[in-house]
C-alpha positions as CSV (number, residue, x, y, z in Angstrom):
1,M,-71.1,-12.0,-36.4
2,A,-71.2,-8.5,-37.9
3,N,-74.9,-8.0,-36.4
4,Q,-73.9,-8.9,-32.8
5,T,-72.1,-6.8,-30.2
6,P,-69.1,-8.5,-29.1
7,Y,-68.5,-9.3,-25.3
8,R,-65.4,-7.5,-24.3
9,I,-63.2,-8.8,-21.6
10,K,-60.8,-6.4,-20.5
11,T,-58.8,-8.2,-17.7
12,I,-57.5,-11.5,-17.0
13,S,-59.0,-11.4,-13.8
14,E,-62.5,-11.0,-15.6
15,F,-61.8,-13.9,-17.7
16,H,-61.0,-16.1,-14.7
17,H,-64.4,-15.0,-13.0
18,L,-66.4,-15.4,-16.2
19,R,-65.0,-19.1,-16.7
20,G,-65.4,-20.0,-13.1
21,L,-61.9,-20.1,-12.2
22,P,-60.1,-18.7,-9.0
23,P,-58.5,-15.3,-9.1
24,P,-55.2,-15.5,-11.3
25,E,-51.9,-15.4,-9.2
26,H,-50.6,-12.6,-11.5
27,P,-52.9,-9.8,-12.8
28,L,-51.2,-9.7,-16.1
29,I,-50.3,-13.3,-17.1
30,S,-52.0,-16.8,-16.5
31,V,-51.6,-20.2,-17.5
32,I,-55.0,-22.2,-17.3
33,N,-55.7,-25.9,-17.5
34,V,-58.5,-26.4,-20.0
35,E,-60.0,-29.1,-17.7
36,D,-60.5,-26.5,-14.9
37,I,-62.7,-24.3,-17.2
38,N,-66.6,-24.4,-17.0
39,K,-68.0,-26.0,-20.1
40,F,-69.2,-23.5,-22.7
41,D,-73.0,-23.0,-22.4
42,D,-75.6,-22.0,-24.9
43,N,-76.6,-19.2,-22.8
44,D,-73.0,-17.8,-22.6
45,P,-71.9,-15.0,-24.9
46,H,-70.8,-16.3,-28.3
47,I,-68.7,-13.3,-29.7
48,F,-65.9,-12.1,-27.8
49,V,-63.1,-9.4,-27.9
50,Y,-60.1,-9.8,-25.5
51,D,-58.0,-6.8,-24.5
52,F,-55.0,-9.4,-24.1
53,Y,-53.1,-12.0,-26.0
54,L,-54.4,-15.5,-26.0
55,I,-52.6,-18.5,-26.9
56,A,-54.3,-21.8,-26.5
57,L,-53.7,-25.6,-27.0
58,K,-57.1,-27.7,-26.9
59,K,-58.3,-31.2,-27.5
60,N,-61.9,-32.4,-27.4
61,C,-63.4,-29.2,-26.4
62,A,-66.5,-29.6,-28.4
63,I,-66.6,-26.1,-29.8
64,K,-66.3,-24.5,-33.2
65,M,-64.8,-21.1,-33.6
66,K,-65.1,-18.2,-36.2
67,Y,-61.9,-16.3,-36.4
68,G,-61.9,-13.5,-39.1
69,Q,-63.5,-15.3,-42.0
70,Q,-62.6,-18.9,-41.2
71,Q,-64.2,-21.6,-39.0
72,Y,-62.4,-24.3,-37.4
73,D,-63.0,-26.8,-34.5
74,F,-61.1,-28.1,-31.4
75,D,-61.8,-31.8,-32.0
76,E,-58.1,-32.5,-32.6
77,G,-55.2,-30.9,-30.7
78,T,-54.7,-27.3,-32.3
79,M,-53.2,-24.2,-31.5
80,F,-54.8,-20.9,-31.5
81,F,-53.4,-17.3,-31.5
82,S,-55.3,-14.1,-30.9
83,S,-54.2,-10.5,-30.3
84,P,-56.1,-7.8,-28.2
85,N,-59.1,-6.3,-30.1
86,Q,-59.7,-9.2,-32.5
87,V,-63.3,-10.5,-32.7
88,F,-64.1,-14.4,-32.8
89,G,-67.1,-16.3,-32.2
90,I,-67.7,-19.8,-30.3
91,E,-70.3,-22.0,-30.9
92,H,-71.0,-25.3,-28.8
93,D,-70.7,-28.3,-31.1
94,H,-73.6,-30.8,-30.0
95,S,-72.6,-33.4,-32.5
96,N,-69.2,-33.9,-30.7
97,R,-69.2,-36.9,-28.3
98,A,-68.2,-36.3,-24.8
99,E,-64.6,-37.0,-24.4
100,K,-62.1,-35.7,-21.7
101,R,-61.0,-32.1,-22.6
102,S,-57.4,-31.2,-22.3
103,G,-54.9,-28.6,-23.0
104,W,-53.9,-25.3,-21.6
105,M,-54.6,-21.5,-22.4
106,L,-51.9,-18.8,-21.9
107,L,-53.4,-15.4,-21.5
108,I,-50.8,-12.1,-21.5
109,H,-51.9,-8.7,-21.0
110,P,-50.0,-6.2,-23.2
111,D,-48.9,-4.3,-20.0
112,F,-46.8,-7.3,-19.1
113,L,-44.5,-6.8,-22.0
114,W,-43.9,-3.1,-21.5
115,K,-40.1,-2.2,-21.4
116,T,-39.2,-5.4,-23.2
117,S,-38.2,-6.2,-26.8
118,L,-41.4,-8.5,-27.0
119,A,-43.5,-5.5,-26.7
120,R,-42.4,-4.5,-30.2
121,N,-41.5,-7.8,-31.8
122,I,-44.8,-9.8,-30.9
123,K,-46.6,-7.8,-33.7
124,H,-44.0,-9.5,-36.2
125,Y,-45.4,-13.0,-35.4
126,E,-47.7,-13.6,-38.4
127,Y,-49.9,-16.0,-36.6
128,F,-51.4,-13.2,-34.4
129,D,-53.0,-11.7,-37.6
130,Y,-56.2,-12.6,-39.4
131,A,-54.0,-13.0,-42.5
132,V,-53.1,-16.4,-41.1
133,H,-56.5,-17.9,-40.6
134,E,-55.6,-21.6,-40.3
135,A,-55.3,-23.4,-36.9
136,L,-51.7,-25.0,-36.2
137,F,-51.7,-28.6,-36.1
138,L,-49.0,-30.1,-33.9
139,S,-47.2,-33.6,-34.1
140,E,-46.8,-35.2,-30.7
141,K,-43.3,-34.3,-30.6
142,E,-44.0,-30.5,-31.3
143,E,-47.0,-30.6,-28.6
144,A,-44.6,-31.8,-26.1
145,V,-42.1,-29.0,-26.9
146,M,-44.8,-26.5,-26.3
147,N,-46.1,-28.3,-23.3
148,N,-42.7,-28.1,-21.6
149,I,-42.3,-24.3,-22.3
150,I,-45.7,-23.8,-20.7
151,E,-44.7,-25.8,-17.6
152,N,-41.7,-23.5,-17.3
153,I,-43.8,-20.4,-17.5
154,Q,-46.3,-21.7,-15.2
155,Q,-43.5,-22.7,-12.7
156,E,-42.0,-19.4,-12.6
157,Y,-45.0,-17.3,-11.9
158,H,-46.1,-19.8,-9.3
159,S,-42.8,-19.1,-7.4
160,N,-42.1,-15.9,-5.5
161,I,-42.0,-13.1,-8.0
162,D,-38.7,-11.3,-7.8
163,K,-36.8,-8.9,-10.1
164,F,-35.7,-11.8,-12.5
165,S,-39.3,-13.3,-12.8
166,Q,-40.5,-11.1,-15.8
167,D,-37.4,-11.3,-17.8
168,I,-37.4,-15.2,-17.2
169,I,-41.1,-15.6,-18.4
170,I,-40.5,-13.2,-21.4
171,A,-37.5,-15.3,-22.4
172,Q,-39.7,-18.5,-22.4
173,L,-42.4,-16.9,-24.2
174,E,-40.2,-15.7,-27.0
175,V,-39.0,-19.4,-27.2
176,L,-42.6,-20.7,-27.5
177,L,-43.4,-18.1,-30.3
178,N,-40.3,-19.0,-32.1
179,Y,-41.1,-22.6,-32.1
180,A,-44.8,-21.8,-33.2
181,D,-43.3,-19.6,-36.0
182,R,-41.2,-22.7,-37.1
183,F,-44.2,-25.1,-36.8
184,Y,-46.3,-22.9,-38.9
185,H,-43.8,-22.6,-41.5
186,R,-43.5,-26.3,-41.6
187,Q,-47.2,-26.7,-41.9
188,F,-47.8,-24.0,-44.5
189,L,-44.7,-23.6,-46.8
190,T,-46.9,-22.0,-49.3
191,R,-49.6,-19.8,-47.9
192,K,-51.9,-17.6,-49.9
193,I,-52.5,-14.0,-49.1
194,T,-56.2,-13.6,-47.6
195,N,-58.4,-10.8,-48.1
196,H,-57.3,-9.2,-44.8
197,Q,-54.5,-7.1,-46.4
198,I,-56.2,-4.0,-45.6
199,L,-55.7,-4.5,-41.8
200,E,-52.0,-4.9,-42.3
201,R,-51.9,-1.9,-44.5
202,M,-53.9,0.3,-42.0
203,E,-51.5,-0.9,-39.2
204,D,-48.6,0.1,-41.4
205,I,-50.0,3.6,-42.1
206,L,-50.8,4.3,-38.5
207,T,-47.4,3.2,-37.5
208,E,-45.5,5.2,-40.1
209,Y,-47.8,8.2,-39.1
210,F,-47.0,7.8,-35.4
211,V,-43.1,7.5,-35.9
212,S,-43.1,10.6,-37.9
213,D,-43.5,14.2,-37.1
214,N,-47.0,14.2,-38.3
215,L,-48.5,14.1,-34.8
216,I,-46.9,17.5,-34.0
217,K,-47.6,19.2,-37.2
218,K,-51.2,17.8,-37.9
219,G,-52.3,16.2,-34.8
220,L,-54.0,12.8,-34.6
221,P,-54.8,11.3,-38.0
222,T,-58.5,11.5,-38.9
223,V,-60.7,8.7,-40.1
224,Q,-61.0,10.4,-43.6
225,H,-57.1,10.4,-43.9
226,I,-56.8,6.6,-43.0
227,A,-59.6,5.7,-45.6
228,E,-58.1,7.8,-48.2
229,S,-54.7,6.3,-47.7
230,L,-56.2,2.7,-48.1
231,N,-58.4,4.0,-51.1
232,V,-61.6,2.9,-49.5
233,S,-64.5,4.9,-48.2
234,P,-64.8,5.8,-44.5
235,N,-68.0,3.8,-44.1
236,Y,-66.6,0.7,-45.9
237,L,-63.5,0.8,-43.6
238,S,-65.7,1.3,-40.4
239,G,-67.9,-1.8,-41.5
240,L,-64.7,-3.8,-42.1
241,L,-63.1,-3.0,-38.8
242,K,-66.3,-3.6,-36.8
243,T,-66.8,-7.0,-38.3
244,L,-63.1,-8.0,-38.0
245,T,-62.1,-6.2,-34.5
246,G,-65.3,-4.9,-33.1
247,Q,-63.9,-1.5,-33.0
248,S,-64.3,1.6,-35.2
249,T,-61.6,3.4,-37.1
250,Q,-61.4,6.1,-34.6
251,Q,-60.9,3.6,-31.8
252,H,-58.2,2.1,-33.5
253,I,-56.4,5.4,-33.8
254,H,-56.8,5.9,-30.1
255,N,-55.4,2.3,-29.5
256,K,-52.3,3.3,-31.5
257,L,-51.9,6.6,-29.5
258,I,-52.2,4.9,-26.3
259,E,-49.7,2.4,-27.1
260,K,-47.4,5.0,-28.2
261,A,-48.1,6.8,-25.0
262,K,-47.4,3.8,-22.8
263,E,-44.1,3.3,-24.6
264,K,-42.9,6.8,-23.8
265,L,-44.2,6.6,-20.3
266,S,-42.3,3.5,-19.5
267,T,-39.1,4.0,-21.5
268,T,-38.5,7.7,-21.3
269,D,-38.2,10.6,-18.7
270,L,-40.2,13.0,-20.8
271,S,-42.8,14.8,-18.6
272,V,-46.5,14.2,-19.3
273,S,-46.8,17.5,-20.9
274,E,-43.9,16.8,-23.3
275,I,-45.4,13.5,-24.2
276,A,-48.9,15.2,-24.8
277,Y,-47.1,17.7,-27.2
278,E,-45.3,15.0,-29.0
279,L,-48.5,13.1,-29.4
280,G,-50.2,16.0,-31.0
281,F,-52.2,17.5,-28.2
282,E,-52.3,21.3,-27.5
283,Y,-53.5,20.8,-23.9
284,P,-51.9,18.1,-21.5
285,Q,-55.2,17.8,-19.7
286,S,-56.7,16.4,-22.9
287,F,-54.0,13.8,-23.3
288,S,-54.4,12.8,-19.6
289,K,-58.2,12.6,-19.9
290,L,-58.1,10.4,-22.9
291,F,-55.4,8.1,-21.4
292,K,-57.4,7.5,-18.2
293,S,-60.7,6.9,-20.2
294,K,-58.7,4.2,-22.0
295,T,-56.5,2.6,-19.4
296,N,-58.2,3.5,-15.9
297,S,-55.1,4.9,-14.9
298,S,-53.5,8.5,-15.2
299,P,-50.3,8.9,-17.1
300,L,-48.5,9.4,-13.8
301,E,-50.1,6.3,-12.3
302,F,-49.1,4.1,-15.1
303,R,-45.4,5.3,-15.1
304,A,-45.2,4.8,-11.3
305,S,-46.4,1.2,-11.9
306,F,-43.0,0.4,-13.5
307,N,-40.9,1.9,-10.7
């Protein structure tokens, strides 16, 4: 995986197009029936990075997946969770006998979560991290619970969208994530710590830096600063991140910056200039230029989308 360039899918609409599906009914969330997806072909890309969350329950899909440093298959009913910017590889399993595929995929763009408590709390669910590399195997009773929640989510966004729709979907999504948490702890009462602690530590370092006044005093953290804080060389850190996430250290720093900017734009009345200053920019134009290059929207356009 490390020697191949991941195929990045930025939007849910792009995913639908790639897998031969009609356009999604909502641009930021979609529930997909696995039977409706075009079968994986050897000529398709093998290494992927999504810019959205993926939760899937699949059976008999005749594929093997490499996620982090672990490989597992979907011959049996398993659940899979991935966050934006995580790299995973897919291989067609030619030894698998043809059986009817079944299951579903839930795609959620991070922008759907803005201005909700889940935007902050979703990162606390361990199974979205490489540290939990095991698949989640469900009993029939547990699978029925998950399927019912997915049906509720699907029914809600198939209905006419109103001012209650997002809150209702978010509430259902939180129920699903909490059940997954329970089922994971049932399955893995004693889990070993894997070799991906460095990613968790880097996230903690970036989070602490961005909530302190370091941005105003020192500007954006440098790659050298992050590497030194982790007691590794910048080259080692870059190689590890490229392998596991497909992005450089600098890109991770920018991702955290954009995440913080979106939070301020959607939850405060601060002007763009004030936000730029709080994020360590001397000139608001520089902030606006970076924001647009990462989101395809200006800060004001992003803020207006929530009004």
